[in-house]
VODO-102266 format. One record per residue (C-alpha): x negated, y, z negated. Coordinates in Angstrom, 2 decimals, always signed. Each point is the difference from the previous one (the first is absolute). Example, Ala and Ser with C-alpha at 12.3 -4.5 7.8 and 13.67 -1.06 7.14 Angstrom:
residues 2
       c1       c2       c3
   -12.30    -4.50    -7.80
    -1.37    +3.44    +0.66
***
This chain:
residues 751
       c1       c2       c3
  -110.25  +119.92   -69.09
    -0.32    -2.58    -2.60
    -2.38    +2.72    -2.07
    +2.88    +2.43    +0.07
    +2.62    -2.29    -1.14
    -2.40    -1.30    -2.90
    -0.30    +3.65    -0.85
    +3.78    +0.55    -0.21
    +0.71    -3.17    -1.79
    -2.80    +1.34    -2.81
    +1.55    +3.09    -0.09
    +3.38    -1.22    -0.38
    -0.76    -2.38    -2.94
    -1.81    +2.74    -1.77
    +2.77    +2.79    +0.29
    +2.59    -1.16    -2.60
    -3.24    -0.83    -2.45
    -1.04    +3.50    +0.53
    +3.50    +1.14    -0.93
    -0.04    -2.56    -2.78
    -3.08    +1.16    -1.70
    +1.24    +3.72    +0.27
    +2.84    -0.72    -2.11
    -2.72    -1.24    -2.63
    -1.85    +3.18    +0.17
    +0.42    +2.07    -2.91
    +2.35    +3.35    +0.25
    -1.17    +2.27    -2.74
    -2.01    -1.87    -2.41
    +0.82    -2.47    -2.87
    +2.37    +0.42    -2.94
    -1.57    -1.19    -3.15
    +1.62    -1.22    -3.18
    -2.03    +2.77    -1.74
    +0.80    +2.37    +2.85
    +3.77    -0.53    -1.09
    -0.75    +0.52    -3.54
    -2.01    +3.17    +0.30
    +3.00    +1.54    +2.24
    +2.22    +0.15    -2.75
    -2.49    +1.69    -2.43
    +0.57    +3.29    +1.65
    -2.66    +2.34    +1.81
    -3.27    -1.07    -1.38
    +1.01    -3.78    +0.65
    +1.05    +1.04    +3.40
    -3.58    +1.28    +0.62
    -1.50    -3.02    -1.48
    +2.16    -2.25    +1.69
    -0.66    +1.69    +3.36
    -3.41    -0.75    -0.70
    +0.45    -3.46    -0.70
    +1.76    -0.58    +3.24
    -2.45    +1.75    +2.04
    -2.57    -2.37    -1.29
    +2.00    -2.82    +0.36
    +0.88    +1.00    +3.60
    -3.65    +0.22    +0.85
    -0.91    -3.39    -1.62
    +2.63    -1.86    +1.72
    -0.36    +1.72    +3.52
    -2.26    -2.92    +0.89
    +2.06    -2.88    -1.58
    +0.02    -1.40    +3.46
    -3.23    +0.51    +1.89
    -0.29    +1.05    +3.69
    -0.47    -3.62    +0.74
    +2.66    -1.33    -2.20
    +2.58    +2.22    +1.76
    -0.99    -0.49    +3.31
    +0.11    -4.04    -0.34
    +3.50    +0.48    -1.99
    +1.28    +1.90    +3.26
    -1.24    -2.76    +2.52
    +1.20    -2.91    -2.55
    +3.46    +1.67    -0.94
    +0.52    +1.12    +3.81
    -0.58    -3.74    +0.85
    +2.13    -1.33    -2.57
    +2.78    +2.23    +0.91
    +0.14    -0.60    +3.54
    -0.25    -3.55    -0.56
    +2.98    +0.30    -2.38
    +1.90    +1.63    +2.78
    -1.07    -2.65    +2.52
    +1.33    -2.60    -2.33
    +3.05    +1.66    -0.71
    +1.15    +0.41    +3.73
    -1.45    -3.56    +0.85
    +2.46    -1.66    -3.11
    +2.82    +1.99    +1.71
    -0.94    -1.20    +3.59
    -0.55    +3.39    +1.05
    -3.89    +0.53    +0.20
    -0.85    +1.72    +3.16
    -2.81    +2.68    +0.22
    +2.23    +2.77    +0.56
    +2.07    -0.96    -3.09
    -3.11    -0.17    -1.94
    -1.01    +3.46    +0.97
    +3.37    +1.27    -0.70
    +0.28    -1.62    -3.58
    -3.45    +1.08    -0.89
    +0.79    +3.60    +0.98
    +2.67    -0.09    -2.04
    -2.04    -1.00    -3.02
    -2.40    +2.52    +0.86
    +2.32    +2.96    +0.46
    +1.00    +0.26    -3.62
    -3.38    -0.48    -1.30
    -1.46    +2.83    +2.38
    +2.85    +2.42    -1.40
    -1.14    -0.90    -3.96
    -3.70    +0.35    +0.85
    -0.01    +2.80    +2.26
    -2.36    +2.13    -1.95
    -2.17    -3.04    -0.99
    -0.89    -1.53    +3.43
    -3.36    +1.69    +0.11
    -1.65    -2.29    -2.39
    -1.87    -1.84    +2.91
    -1.91    +3.36    +0.38
    -1.19    +0.17    -3.55
    -1.44    -3.41    -0.03
    -3.55    +0.47    +0.04
    -2.65    -1.04    +2.85
    -1.56    -2.39    -2.16
    +3.26    -2.03    -0.65
    +0.52    -0.11    +3.63
    -3.39    -1.19    +0.61
    +0.40    -2.77    -2.63
    +3.27    -0.91    +1.63
    -1.35    -0.08    +3.27
    -2.87    -2.33    -1.14
    +2.11    -2.43    -1.59
    +2.42    -0.28    +2.98
    -3.05    -0.29    +2.13
    -1.63    -2.73    -2.13
    +3.14    -1.93    -0.35
    +0.79    +0.28    +3.91
    -3.53    -1.78    +0.78
    +0.72    -2.86    -2.79
    +3.34    -0.85    +1.13
    +0.49    +0.42    +3.61
    +1.05    -1.19    +2.59
    +3.14    -1.93    -1.51
    +0.57    -3.90    +0.62
    +2.67    -0.49    +2.84
    +2.02    -3.00    -1.28
    +3.47    -0.63    +0.81
    +0.20    -3.85    -0.21
    +3.42    -0.83    -2.50
    -1.65    -2.89    -1.76
    -1.45    +2.52    -2.57
    +1.08    +3.13    -1.95
    -2.32    +2.35    +1.86
    +1.76    -0.73    +3.27
    +3.29    +0.04    -1.56
    -0.54    +3.90    -1.23
    -0.87    +0.79    +3.46
    +3.09    -1.67    +1.92
    +2.10    +1.68    -2.50
    -1.37    +3.04    +0.48
    +0.16    -0.51    +4.14
    +3.58    -0.87    -0.66
    +0.79    +3.29    -1.92
    -1.26    +1.90    +2.85
    +1.37    -1.77    +2.78
    +3.67    -0.60    -1.54
    +0.37    +2.54    -2.53
    +0.68    -2.49    -2.82
    -1.58    -2.71    -2.24
    +2.72    -2.60    +0.15
    +1.36    -1.15    +3.75
    +2.65    -2.31    +1.54
    -1.84    -2.83    +1.77
    +2.39    -0.84    +2.90
    -1.17    -3.52    +0.66
    +1.18    -1.22    -3.44
    +3.46    +0.56    +1.28
    -0.63    -1.58    +3.33
    -1.16    -3.21    -1.38
    +2.72    -2.46    -0.63
    -0.13    -0.76    -3.97
    -0.61    -3.57    +0.38
    -3.21    +0.88    +1.89
    -1.29    +2.77    -2.19
    -1.87    -2.49    -2.00
    -2.25    -0.31    +3.01
    -1.18    +3.66    +0.18
    +0.39    +0.90    -3.87
    -0.93    -1.31    -3.27
    +2.61    +0.10    -2.56
    -0.69    +1.18    -3.29
    +0.03    -3.09    -2.52
    -1.76    +2.04    -2.87
    +2.02    +1.65    -3.11
    -0.09    +3.47    +1.43
    +3.20    +0.48    +1.47
    -0.32    +3.22    +1.66
    -0.41    -1.23    +3.15
    +1.01    -2.74    +2.22
    -3.03    -1.08    +2.25
    -3.09    +1.19    +1.39
    -0.49    +1.73    +3.38
    -3.62    +0.39    -0.45
    -2.48    -0.73    -2.76
    +0.89    +3.59    -1.77
    +3.38    +0.93    +1.62
    +2.73    -1.50    -1.50
    +3.57    -0.58    +1.25
    +2.56    +1.28    -2.49
    +3.06    -0.80    +2.12
    +0.01    -2.57    +2.34
    +3.45    +0.83    +1.84
    -1.03    +3.82    +0.34
    -3.44    -0.61    +0.67
    -1.42    +2.32    -2.66
    -3.75    -0.20    -0.64
    -1.86    +1.40    -2.58
    -3.89    +0.73    -0.18
    -2.12    -1.06    -3.15
    -1.48    +2.57    -2.30
    +0.77    +3.61    -1.05
    +0.02    +2.69    +2.87
    -1.39    +2.80    -1.18
    -3.72    -0.79    +1.37
    +1.40    -1.00    +3.45
    +2.01    +3.17    -0.01
    -3.41    +1.73    -0.02
    -1.17    -1.79    +2.81
    +2.73    +0.35    +2.24
    -0.59    +3.80    -0.23
    -3.23    -0.67    +1.12
    +1.62    -1.98    +3.07
    +2.43    +2.79    +0.60
    -2.74    +2.53    +0.20
    -2.88    -1.95    +1.71
    +1.32    -3.21    +1.33
    +0.51    -3.47    -0.92
    -3.56    -0.92    +0.57
    -1.23    +2.65    -2.33
    +2.15    -1.35    -2.82
    -2.86    -1.47    -2.03
    -1.74    +3.20    -0.42
    +2.66    +0.65    -2.89
    -2.29    -2.20    -2.15
    -3.06    +2.04    +0.64
    +2.09    +3.39    -1.18
    +1.10    -2.11    -3.29
    -3.65    -1.04    -0.60
    -1.27    +3.56    +0.72
    +2.57    +1.35    -2.81
    -0.81    -3.03    -2.44
    -3.97    +1.12    +0.20
    +0.90    +3.39    -0.31
    +2.22    -0.63    -2.95
    -2.35    -2.28    -1.51
    -3.04    +2.23    -0.41
    +2.53    +2.82    -1.44
    +1.27    -2.35    -2.48
    -3.40    -1.51    -0.89
    -1.22    +3.58    -0.50
    +2.52    +0.89    -2.19
    -0.49    -2.65    -2.18
    -3.87    -0.46    +0.36
    -1.31    +3.05    +0.64
    -1.58    +1.03    +3.60
    -3.00    -1.82    -0.12
    +1.22    -3.38    -1.44
    +2.94    +0.53    +2.28
    -2.01    -0.13    +3.15
    -1.85    -3.05    -1.25
    +3.64    -1.63    -0.41
    +0.62    +0.95    +3.48
    -3.35    -1.34    +1.18
    +0.80    -3.37    -1.33
    +3.76    +0.29    +1.09
    -0.96    +0.53    +3.39
    -2.15    -2.90    +0.67
    +2.65    -2.43    -1.51
    +0.92    -2.75    +2.27
    +3.70    +0.28    -1.13
    +0.14    +3.67    +0.98
    -1.70    -0.49    +3.10
    +2.06    -3.22    +0.97
    +3.29    +1.83    -0.60
    -0.56    +3.27    +0.93
    +0.24    -1.48    +3.79
    +2.66    -2.62    -1.02
    +2.95    +1.08    +0.90
    +2.16    -0.82    -3.33
    +1.30    +2.34    -2.41
    -2.57    +0.05    -2.47
    -1.77    +3.29    +1.01
    +3.04    +1.71    -0.12
    +0.94    -1.30    -3.28
    -3.72    +0.97    -1.20
    +0.16    +3.67    +1.18
    +3.30    +0.50    -1.70
    -1.10    -1.44    -3.12
    -3.02    +2.03    -0.02
    +1.97    +3.23    +0.82
    +2.39    -0.77    -2.89
    -3.05    -0.48    -2.51
    -1.51    +3.47    +1.42
    +3.38    +1.69    -0.92
    +0.51    -2.03    -3.10
    -3.53    +1.14    -1.68
    +0.77    +3.63    +1.43
    +3.83    +0.43    -1.51
    -1.41    -1.50    -3.52
    -2.88    +2.53    +0.16
    +2.39    +2.96    +0.88
    +2.22    -1.15    -2.97
    -2.93    -0.13    -2.56
    -0.64    +3.59    +1.10
    +3.56    +1.19    +0.02
    +0.94    +0.39    +3.45
    +3.63    -1.78    -0.07
    +1.01    +0.98    +3.31
    -3.03    -0.90    +1.79
    -0.35    -3.01    -1.68
    +3.77    -0.84    +0.70
    -0.59    +0.34    +3.68
    -3.13    -2.11    -0.02
    +2.00    -2.66    -2.01
    +2.68    +0.12    +2.76
    -2.72    -0.72    +2.33
    -1.44    -2.78    -1.68
    +3.24    -1.82    -0.27
    +0.49    +0.75    +3.78
    -3.10    -1.97    +0.70
    +0.93    -2.76    -2.31
    +3.56    -0.19    +1.53
    -1.59    -0.26    +3.42
    -2.54    -2.80    -1.54
    +3.05    -1.88    -1.10
    +1.64    +0.06    +3.56
    -3.41    -1.06    +1.72
    -0.85    -3.14    -1.86
    +2.23    -1.97    -2.04
    -2.32    -1.24    -2.60
    -0.85    +3.81    -0.94
    +3.08    -0.19    -1.95
    -2.13    -1.25    -2.82
    -1.65    +3.18    -0.78
    +3.52    +1.13    -1.67
    -1.05    -2.32    -2.94
    -3.28    +1.86    -1.10
    +1.51    +3.30    +0.87
    +3.05    -0.38    -2.26
    -1.67    -1.67    -2.87
    -2.71    +3.11    -0.43
    +2.98    +2.53    +0.52
    +1.92    -1.78    -2.84
    -3.32    +0.14    -2.16
    -0.28    +3.86    +1.12
    +3.53    +0.65    -1.17
    -0.48    -1.69    -3.60
    -3.08    +1.60    -0.55
    +0.17    +3.53    +1.45
    +3.22    +0.36    +1.47
    +1.11    +0.78    +3.68
    -0.46    +3.13    +2.24
    +2.22    +1.24    +2.82
    -2.92    -1.24    +2.19
    +0.18    -3.57    -1.61
    +3.63    -0.25    +0.43
    -0.33    +1.10    +3.88
    -2.56    -2.64    +0.62
    +1.61    -2.63    -2.34
    +3.50    +0.59    +1.46
    -1.05    +0.05    +3.65
    -2.63    -2.87    +0.04
    +2.84    -2.26    -1.53
    +2.61    +1.14    +2.57
    -2.62    -0.55    +2.75
    -0.58    -3.66    -1.33
    +3.80    -0.50    -0.26
    +0.38    +1.18    +3.66
    -2.70    -2.11    +1.22
    +1.56    -3.28    -1.61
    +3.56    +1.34    +1.54
    -1.72    +0.65    +3.46
    -1.64    -3.56    -0.05
    +3.13    -1.90    -0.98
    +2.22    +1.80    +2.63
    -2.44    +0.29    +3.02
    -2.30    -2.51    -0.01
    +1.88    -2.72    -2.11
    -1.77    -3.15    +0.95
    -3.42    +1.16    -0.52
    +1.13    +1.82    -3.36
    +1.53    -3.07    -1.32
    -2.75    -2.35    +1.19
    -2.45    +2.13    -1.94
    +2.09    +0.14    -3.08
    +0.31    -3.75    -0.09
    -3.58    -0.27    -1.25
    +1.90    +1.34    -3.18
    +0.88    -3.77    -0.61
    -3.85    -0.53    -0.65
    -1.35    +0.31    -3.55
    -2.14    +3.09    +1.06
    +2.99    +1.52    +1.65
    +2.22    -0.10    -3.08
    -3.03    +1.47    -2.09
    -0.39    +2.99    +2.59
    +3.77    +0.83    -0.11
    +0.53    -0.35    -3.64
    -2.69    +2.27    -0.52
    +1.76    +2.55    +2.33
    +3.09    -0.30    -2.06
    -1.59    +0.27    -3.19
    -1.59    +3.11    +1.23
    +3.25    +1.36    +0.88
    +1.38    -0.90    -3.12
    -2.90    +1.68    -1.75
    +0.55    +3.31    +1.87
    +3.74    +0.29    -0.89
    -0.63    -0.86    -3.50
    -3.17    +2.80    -0.30
    +2.80    +2.69    +2.02
    +2.58    -1.01    -2.54
    -1.69    -0.14    -3.18
    -3.32    +1.68    +0.60
    +0.81    +3.26    -2.08
    +0.82    -2.18    -2.88
    -3.03    -2.23    +0.09
    -2.50    +2.27    +1.09
    -0.65    +1.48    -3.34
    -0.15    -3.45    -1.68
    -2.57    -1.47    +2.78
    -2.22    +3.08    -0.73
    -0.14    -0.69    -3.79
    -0.32    -3.67    +0.73
    -3.02    +0.74    +2.56
    -1.38    +2.41    -2.67
    +0.16    -2.62    -2.83
    -1.56    -2.97    +2.39
    -2.32    +2.07    +1.93
    -3.51    -1.89    -0.69
    +1.66    -3.27    +0.46
    +1.92    +0.73    +2.92
    -3.13    +1.69    +1.58
    -1.94    -3.11    -0.69
    +2.68    -2.01    +1.37
    +0.07    +2.16    +3.33
    -3.47    +0.01    +0.53
    -0.57    -3.77    -0.14
    +3.43    -1.67    +1.29
    -0.42    +1.29    +3.69
    -3.73    -1.66    +0.10
    +1.03    -3.08    -1.44
    +3.35    -0.77    +1.71
    -1.59    +0.88    +3.43
    -3.20    -1.77    -0.94
    +2.13    -3.07    -0.74
    +2.19    +0.14    +2.88
    -3.04    +0.22    +2.47
    -1.80    -2.88    -1.47
    +3.38    -1.91    +0.24
    +0.47    +0.91    +3.69
    -3.21    -0.10    +1.25
    -1.45    -3.11    -1.65
    +2.87    -1.89    -1.46
    +2.72    -0.13    +1.95
    -1.50    -0.88    +3.56
    -0.50    -3.49    -1.80
    +3.67    -0.48    -0.48
    +2.41    -2.03    +2.32
    +0.08    +0.87    +3.66
    +3.13    +1.91    +1.11
    +1.47    -1.26    +3.31
    +2.33    +1.92    +2.30
    +1.05    +1.25    +3.42
    -1.97    +2.57    +1.87
    +1.92    +2.04    +2.75
    +3.66    -0.53    -0.95
    +1.46    -1.06    +3.35
    -1.85    -2.54    +1.87
    -2.48    +0.17    -2.89
    -2.81    -2.65    -1.33
    -0.25    -1.46    -3.37
    -3.11    -0.05    -1.93
    -1.95    +1.19    -3.22
    +1.24    +3.70    -0.94
    -3.31    +0.42    -1.84
    +1.96    +2.08    -2.51
    -2.32    -0.98    -2.87
    -2.96    +1.56    +1.62
    +1.54    +3.22    +0.66
    -2.38    +2.26    -2.16
    -2.96    -2.06    +1.22
    +1.07    +1.03    +3.47
    -0.16    +3.36    -0.80
    -3.69    -0.50    -0.63
    -0.30    -0.71    +3.59
    +0.56    +3.61    +0.78
    -0.97    +1.95    -3.14
    -2.76    -2.57    -1.03
    +0.25    -1.56    -3.55
    -1.60    +3.11    -1.66
    +2.36    +2.19    +1.71
    +2.85    -2.03    -1.35
    -1.37    +0.05    -3.46
    -0.48    +3.76    +0.36
    +3.25    +0.57    +1.00
    +1.35    -1.60    -3.23
    -2.42    +1.40    -2.10
    +0.72    +3.38    +1.50
    +3.70    -0.10    -0.86
    -0.70    -0.75    -3.45
    -2.47    +2.76    -0.38
    +2.51    +2.25    +1.56
    +2.73    -0.48    -2.10
    -2.13    +0.36    -3.04
    -1.51    +3.41    +0.75
    +2.21    +1.87    +2.50
    +2.45    +1.80    -2.36
    +1.66    +2.40    +2.74
    +3.50    -1.41    +0.74
    -0.76    +0.14    +3.94
    -2.95    -2.28    -0.30
    +1.84    -2.29    -2.27
    +2.90    -0.35    +2.30
    -1.94    -0.72    +3.18
    -2.43    -2.52    -2.17
    +3.30    -1.99    -1.18
    +1.49    +0.04    +3.48
    -3.12    -1.48    +1.55
    -0.65    -2.66    -2.89
    +3.61    -0.98    +0.65
    -0.61    -0.82    +3.73
    -3.32    -1.33    -0.64
    +1.39    -2.53    -2.73
    +2.80    -0.88    +2.39
    -2.29    -0.75    +3.08
    -2.73    -1.38    -2.18
    +2.69    -3.09    -0.59
    +1.06    -0.17    +3.59
    +0.17    +1.75    +3.20
    +1.13    -2.87    +2.30
    -2.84    -1.48    +1.99
    +0.27    -0.12    +4.01
    -2.33    -2.02    +2.40
    -1.76    +3.37    +0.80
    -1.06    +0.82    -3.40
    -0.55    +3.59    +0.33
    +3.63    +0.66    +0.86
    +0.77    -1.30    -3.79
    -2.18    +3.06    -1.33
    +2.28    +2.49    +1.83
    +2.43    +0.08    -3.29
    -3.11    +1.47    -1.57
    -0.50    +2.99    +2.16
    +2.77    +2.64    -1.37
    -0.97    -0.23    -3.57
    -2.68    -2.30    -1.09
    -2.70    +0.73    +2.61
    -0.04    +3.71    -0.60
    +0.67    +0.22    -3.85
    -2.75    -3.23    -0.53
    -2.77    +2.39    +1.84
    +0.98    +2.50    -2.22
    -0.03    -1.97    -3.38
    -3.32    -1.53    +1.25
    -1.56    +3.32    +0.36
    +1.31    +1.20    -3.10
    -1.66    -2.58    -2.04
    -3.59    +0.91    +1.77
    +0.69    +3.67    -0.82
    +0.84    -0.75    -3.42
    -3.10    -2.17    -0.58
    -2.09    +2.79    +0.94
    +1.93    +2.25    -2.23
    -0.55    -2.37    -2.88
    -3.46    -0.56    +0.98
    -1.36    +3.63    -0.28
    +1.64    +0.14    -3.59
    -1.77    -3.10    -1.04
    -1.90    +0.23    -3.08
    -2.96    -1.70    +1.08
    -2.35    +2.67    +1.47
    -1.14    -2.27    +2.94
    +3.66    -0.61    +0.81
    +0.73    +3.47    -0.17
    -1.95    +0.54    +3.15
    +2.36    +0.31    +2.97
    -2.13    -2.24    +2.07
    +0.82    -3.45    -1.23
    +3.50    +0.89    +0.04
    -0.11    +1.42    +3.65
    -2.26    -3.39    +0.68
    +2.75    -2.05    -1.18
    +2.83    +1.94    +1.57
    -1.65    +0.05    +3.30
    -0.72    -3.72    +0.14
    +3.41    -0.91    -0.85
    +1.53    +2.33    +2.83
    -2.88    -1.14    +2.47
    +1.01    -3.43    -0.63
    +3.61    +0.58    +0.41
    -0.46    +2.03    +3.16
    -2.20    -2.66    +1.71
    +2.31    -2.56    -0.86
    +2.57    +1.62    +1.43
    -1.73    +1.04    +3.14
    -0.96    -3.75    +0.33
    +3.73    -1.21    -0.21
    +1.01    +2.81    +2.25
    -2.14    -0.62    +2.84
    +2.20    -2.68    +2.12
    +2.92    +2.88    -0.27
    -2.10    +2.81    +0.92
    +0.84    +1.00    +3.45
    +2.85    -2.69    +0.31
    +3.21    +0.77    +2.03
    +2.34    -2.83    +0.10
    +2.71    -0.66    +2.29
    -2.10    -0.06    +3.21
    +2.39    -0.05    +2.91
    +3.15    -0.93    -1.74
    +2.01    +3.03    +1.07
    -1.01    -0.02    +3.42
    +0.44    -3.53    +0.46
    +3.61    +0.33    -1.24
    +0.47    +2.89    +2.38
    -1.24    -2.11    +3.05
    +2.44    -2.96    -1.14
    +2.85    +2.52    -0.17
    -0.62    +1.60    +3.48
    -0.74    -3.57    +1.60
    +3.53    -1.14    -1.04
    +3.10    +0.93    +2.06
    +2.32    +2.89    -1.06
    +2.40    -0.90    -2.69
    -1.55    -3.41    -0.18
    +0.16    -2.24    -3.38
    -3.27    -1.61    -1.11
    +0.05    -3.13    -1.94
    -3.30    -0.50    -1.86
    -1.62    -3.32    -1.03
    +0.07    -1.07    -3.77
    -3.60    +1.05    -0.31
    +0.25    +3.61    +1.18
    +3.46    +1.46    -0.67
    -1.20    +1.30    -3.32
    -2.99    +1.92    +1.95
    +1.71    +1.43    +2.98
    +3.54    -0.10    -0.75
    +0.08    +3.40    -2.04
    -2.28    +2.25    +2.17
    +1.70    -1.27    +2.88
    +3.01    +1.24    -1.07
    -0.82    +3.08    -2.22
    -2.51    +1.75    +2.42
    +1.36    -1.10    +3.30
    +3.75    -1.03    -0.48
    -0.51    -3.35    +1.34
    +2.79    -2.33    -1.64
    -1.62    -3.21    -0.81
    +0.74    -3.30    -2.18
    -2.25    -2.35    -1.89
    +0.52    -3.99    +0.63
    +0.20    -1.51    -3.20
    -1.28    -3.26    +1.59
    -1.99    -0.22    +3.37
    +2.19    -3.36    +0.40
    +2.99    +2.26    +0.93
    -1.68    +0.33    +3.44
    +1.23    -3.66    +0.63
    +2.54    -0.45    -2.26
    +3.15    -0.20    +2.32
    +1.08    +3.40    -1.21
    -2.07    +2.36    +1.61
    +2.42    +0.52    +3.09
    +2.47    +0.77    -2.66
    -2.27    +2.55    -1.80
    -1.02    +1.75    +3.43
    +3.79    +0.68    +0.54
    +0.47    +1.27    -3.48
    -3.08    +2.41    +0.48
    +1.73    +1.17    +3.48
    -1.81    -1.83    +2.87
    +0.71    +0.22    +2.78
    +0.97    +3.32    -0.49
    -2.88    +1.14    -1.95
    -3.40    -1.97    +0.48
    -1.69    -2.03    -2.47
    -4.10    -0.29    -0.60
    -2.07    -2.12    -2.13
    -2.81    +1.00    -1.68
    -2.31    -2.98    -0.84
    -3.23    +0.01    -2.42
    -1.90    -2.93    +1.32
    -2.71    -0.01    -2.80
    +2.79    -0.94    -2.66
    +2.83    -1.76    +2.18
    -2.01    -1.75    +2.61
    +0.84    -0.26    +3.31
    +3.63    +1.32    +0.94
    +2.69    -2.64    -0.79
    +1.59    -1.14    +2.90
    +3.65    +1.21    -0.02
    +2.99    -1.85    +0.25
    +1.27    -1.01    +3.65
    +1.41    +2.75    +2.04
    -2.26    +2.80    -1.61
    -3.22    +0.91    +1.46
    -2.86    +2.63    -1.31
    -1.17    +2.49    +2.75
    -3.54    +1.47    -1.24
    +0.21    +3.78    -0.43
    -3.58    +0.50    -1.17
    -2.75    -0.56    -2.38
    -1.28    +2.24    -2.85
    -2.83    +0.07    -2.26
    -0.27    +1.10    -3.71
    -3.15    +1.14    -1.05
    -0.96    +1.36    -3.61
    -2.67    +0.25    -2.45
    +1.29    -0.80    -3.66
    -1.52    -0.44    -3.57
    -0.38    -3.58    -0.75
    +2.71    -1.94    -1.77
    -0.96    -1.98    -2.88
    +1.55    -0.80    -3.55
    -3.22    -1.16    -1.54
    -2.53    +2.91    +0.14
    +0.33    +3.60    +1.24
    -0.23    +0.92    +3.41
    -3.50    +0.15    +1.21
    +0.13    +0.21    +3.81
    +2.48    +0.82    +2.99
    +1.81    -2.81    +2.16
    +0.64    +0.74    +3.68
    +3.16    -1.28    +1.44
    +1.10    -1.02    +3.46
    +3.04    -1.42    +1.17
    +2.00    -0.32    +3.49
    +4.05    +0.37    -0.11
    +1.95    -0.97    +2.86
    +3.06    +1.55    +1.00
    +2.71    -2.22    +2.12
    +3.62    +0.93    +1.46
    +2.18    -2.53    -0.88
    +2.60    -1.10    +3.02
    +2.48    -2.64    +0.61
    -0.12    -2.04    +3.09
***
């Protein structure tokens, strides 16, 4: 039965994408500028134009390969379904039937518009299907099964809890009835008041759940909700225990899209080598099982890049209508990326600056207007979405702009928008002057453009890797609520990149970007290069360390990891091409170049595999979900569970979101014998509602003797078992830890 449900889910995700790709299929060929001019010249001109159009149509029929069309169908369909799920969840109207209806309403007009072009999958060659099947099969072997983490102490558990909340209740935010029941004077016993500068919430319910209105009991979860909305679709089709396989789907699409983009930018052979290096990356292998939003953001970014390259290629060939449709698709993927992760909005700055330059140098086409307009609109909508629906998290992150680096990023974004507006308004006047200036200063500008990337990036690399780590050590708080204070190792950020990429790999990434910006002259490659370099420089400065250090590396997954691998292989490819054109006869031989290239590639491959060994086959989470289920079944119906101070951030969210068990988290274990326990029990509904206590002996010690008149009756003992990657600040994870802990459940009664 589960196999049939999985097939139904895959078809449901693919259907809207199949229709969307059908919309991008050409109708009757391309119209070129030359064709339009010929059309006006009469009979001979018409014949010539017809011949030109036929040649253009033939040349552009395969602008998207069969593999790319199938990938875009899967990625676009997944994105559309996720967006529909998100819209329903924000309206607190998510149900499987409402999702089916909404997707059907979107599919019907697309089917009507594309009824003559729906047969494109039949025209995809057998070889394309075999390539896609091979990519999917290899990726499934690499990335499955997923980890099953539900504890609320880390981001990965929070995403799963939000998804379960959407599936179980139909919405993202909810009303906690306990908050209203507890007397205002005793709320501090269960809820930590917000004392920070972010005034968008009043208190913490759990570590990543914010109480925005204490009187109404409204609770808003952390993060953006597009990714948990997709996870909720898996829960609706397959059940809550299968919710984690959403990350497997996202990882498969990311692996698939990575190869397609690498092949477009580097060619078949080098694209395949890049895929090999990417496939064994510890960062990819870890986060392809880790249920955070990075994998979804990665395949959305890769989908945007594939469409971007294709639309600009079509535009160069004069196929305006096809280019416009691909531009819309690229903007759609970017919009979804903005809704997936808050930091992805950084991509707007290099995109806007690149298009401002294009407007000044060569002008805008219709496709460019569609792409830029929709991308900017998508960015604005994502900011509006964040400020309205997830305000506590949104303004907490925006608070980072108080830092020096934050102001740099914000200023760069504003400058990029100003530059674009300036270019659009005055572009036609300045274009001719700029071209004349470039013609006069051609040699000097060329020399500067060739040397500047190398000099600047070399200086930055030397400073960040060798000089900055010896500066003053920054200290801060890890984990926010109930966090720990310690060194942040911010100054060693790039050195810690080297733990996973190797020193050689990090140096080659910087050198690869310098070479890429020097020799790539196609506009699509320039945009992609600048996006990658922007994220690389920002996260070379700081990516917020955590005790489990590899978790910090997740910020590199959506952009830095894929483009870093591509620029490194581009560097090796270019070295080989230059070596074959060397003046020395011996160097002209292919073998020395091949030997060097093979040696560097083999070193990077073996280093990466060695780092990945502790990660391969790791499935974190252990019995977390089953444990929470056992606890939920052990408590009485309608019971309220009180948790000790050291376990509320673990068990509170999954008990509520997955199983609907109302619970609260003691701000101090001393509350049990404080003299206020009887009044607190009355607030929680006792004796009409049963109240239980969940206790973590390994952290809290023996159960504190409650105040007189209250007894604890044992309701069971449970064991938490899990294998995890080791937590360490000072070196990369090299081993695994086996965790075992006993949890006790008590019924609280008055005597």
